[in-house]
N, C-alpha and C positions, 0 to 999 in steps of 0.2 A: 674580709676573708675569714676572720675569726668567728664571725656570726655563722657563715656557711659551714665552717668546720663543726661548730657547736650543734647546728641543726642536723648535720649528717651523723654525728656521734649519737644523738638522741634517737634518730631514725634507725640507726644500726641496733641500738639497744631494744627498740620496739620490735624490729624484724627478727632479732636474734632468738627471742623466746618463741615466736611463731614458727620460725624455721626448725627449732628444736622439736616442736610438737608435731610437725608434719613434713615439710619439704626436705629438710636436712641438706640444703645446698651449701650454706656457709658453715653449718654446725655451730654448736656453742663452745667448741674446744678453744681454750685460750690461744693456742698457736694460730688458728685461723682468724679468730677475732682480732688478735694482736696485729696480724699482717694487714687486715683491712683498716684497723684504726691507725696503724702507722702510715698507710697510704693517704688516709684522710688528713692526718696531722703533718705529713710531709717529713717524717723521721722514722723510716722503717727499721733501721738497725737498732736504735734504742727501744723502739716498741717491741721488736722481736726478743730482745734480751729480757724485758719485763714479762712478755708473754711466755717465754720459755720457763721463767721462774714459776709463774702460776701454773703452767702445764705440768711441771714436775710435782707441784703440790696436789694436782688433781689426779695423778696416776692412781689407778685402782679404785677410784671413787665413781660410783654410778648410782643413779636414782632408779633402782629396780622397782617395778610395780608403781605404787603410789607414794613411795618414800621420797623425802626431800633431802637434798645435799646442798652444801655451799655452792652458790652460783659463781664458779670461778671465771666463767665467761664475762659476767657482769663485773666481777672484781678486776679482771684484766682491762676491760674497756674503761672503767672509771679511773683505775690506777694510771693507765697510759695517758689519758687526757689531762689529769691533774698534774702528773709528773712532768709532762712535756710543756705544760703551761707555766710551771713554777720553778723548774730547775734547768741548769745548763750543762751538767755533766752526768755521766751514766751511773756513777755510784750513788749520788744523791737521788737520781731518778728512781733507782731500784728501791731505796729506802722509803721515799715518799709514796711510791706505788704500792708497796706492801702495807705501809701505815694507813693509807686511805682505802686501798682496794680490799684488804682482808675483812675489815668491819662491814663494808658494803656487801661483800660476798656472803658473810654470815647473815646479814639482814635479808639477803635474798631467800634464805630458808623460810623465814617468817612470811615474807611476801608471797612465796610460792604456795605455802599452806593457805594463806588468806585467799589467793586466787582460786585455788581448788575448792575452798568452801563456798565462795561466791558463785562459782560455776555450777555447784550442785543445785543452787536455786534456779540457775538458768536452765539446766536440763529438766527440772521439774516444771518450769513454766512452758518449755517447749513440748513436754509430754502432755500437759493440760491442753495446749492449743491443738495438738494432734488428736486427742480424744474428742475435742469439739469439732473436728473436721476443718479447722482453720489452718490450712497448709501454708498459705502465704505468710501468715503471722508466725507460724513455727519457723519458717526459713529466716525471717527477719530476726527472731530471737536468737538463732544460732550464731548470728554475727556478733552478739554481745560477748560470747565466750572468748574468741581470739582477742577482742578488744581488752578484756580484763587481763588476760595473760600478758599482752603487750605492755599494758600500763604498769604491771608489777616490776618491770625492768626500766621502762622509760621514765617513770616518775623519779626514782632515786638518781638516775643518770642526769635528769634535768636539774635536780637540786644541786648535784655536784658541779654541773656546768655553770650554774648561776652563782653558787657560793663556793666554788672550788678554791679560789685563792684564800678566802677567809677561813675555810676549813683547815687548810694547810697551815696558815699562820697560827690558828688556835692550837693545832696539834704540836707545832714546833715550840709554842710557848709553854704548853702543859707537859708534853712528853720530854723527859730528860734526854740529854745527848747520848748517854750510854745506851739508852733503849734503841734510838735510831741507828747507832753504830752496830748494835747487836742484830738489828734487822738486816743491815747491809751484809754483815758476816754470814748470817743465816741464809740470805739470798745467794751468796757465793757458794755455800756448802750444798745447797739443794741439788745442783746437777750431779754431785757425787751420790747423794741419797737416791736420786731418781735412777741413775745407772744401776745402783745396787738392787733396787726394787725390780728393775727390768730384767736383770740377770737371774732373779729368782724364778722367772717364768720361762727361761731359756734352757736348753740342754747343755749347760756349761761343761759338765763332766765329759760328755760325749765329744764335744767339739772344742775342747780346751786348747788344742793346737791352733785352731783358726783364731781363737780369741787372743792368744799370745802373739800370733803374726800380726793381727790388726793393731794390737797395742804397740808393738815395735815400730810398725810403719807410721803410726800416728805420733808417738812420743819421740822417736829418735830420727825419723826421716822427714817428719813435718808434712806428710801428704794430707791434703784437705779431706774432709769427711765424704765428699762426693766421690773422690777417687777411691777411697776405701770401700765405699758402697758398691762401686762398679767392680772392684776386685772380688768382693764378697759374692756378687751375682755371678761372676765368671766361675769362681770355685763351686758355687752351688749348682750351676748349670752343668759343669763338668761332672760333678758327683752324681747328679740326677741321671745324665745320659749313660754314664758308666754303669750305674746300678740297674737301669732298665735293660741295657744290652747284655749284661752278664747273666741275667736270670729270666730269659723269655719264657722257658717252660714253667717256671714257678709262677710268673705273672699270669700265664694262661690258665694254669690250674687253680689259681686263687681268685678267678673272676667271681665265683659264687660265694666266696667267703669274705665277709665285710669286716671281720675282726682283725686288728693289727696289733701284733705283739712284738715287743722288743725294740720299738722305735722310741723317738724322743718323748712321746706323750706318756710313756711309762715312768719317766723321771719326774 
């Protein structure tokens, strides 16, 4: 069973980067990768806690154009695998996942750059085959590009799968306990930081009342987040229908005007 799990984890690492470049079915977001890795490893709750921690670290980070950013999807995948293989409780799992996953995610920057450099030679080779009229050869060369990208995440994952226990033992021997405790504390604080970052992009001033209602329902009444989301949808739908019905003439007159003033985007 462990061998099958290891093969599936490496296969997911290979597919993850291909999916990021084209299909975008699973995405490379830590939350999605964490859920799939949790299903493979048979411990979805712990995997989602680790994935949520990496997801909050990845907020606001995007590889625009040809830029490279830490591969948090790879960090999540490796962190979950090593943590679930070596720990038995969620706090140690978070610390181990951060200690192992963050360096691997940073390594992902260098591997992404290396993959793009190698693929530039692939594109030149395909261009040369095209100029020579060798279309079948050109199509075969194009298969090398996805293979290179897939290996940039599959190889570090494979190394962690093979040497994961040894890597953790070396880390625990070298890294002082106060450092791993600090990682655990930082991991517990990240949800607060993530919510604060998220609020910066939301019209908090305009809808402060709704924010306070949601906080009271969650903190004092203990309603699960799904229930709060359904209430939020109900309030939003009511507000939307009331707004539409109250200004039919203004809506009809504004059909030709695409500018929107005074709404939440101005904040």
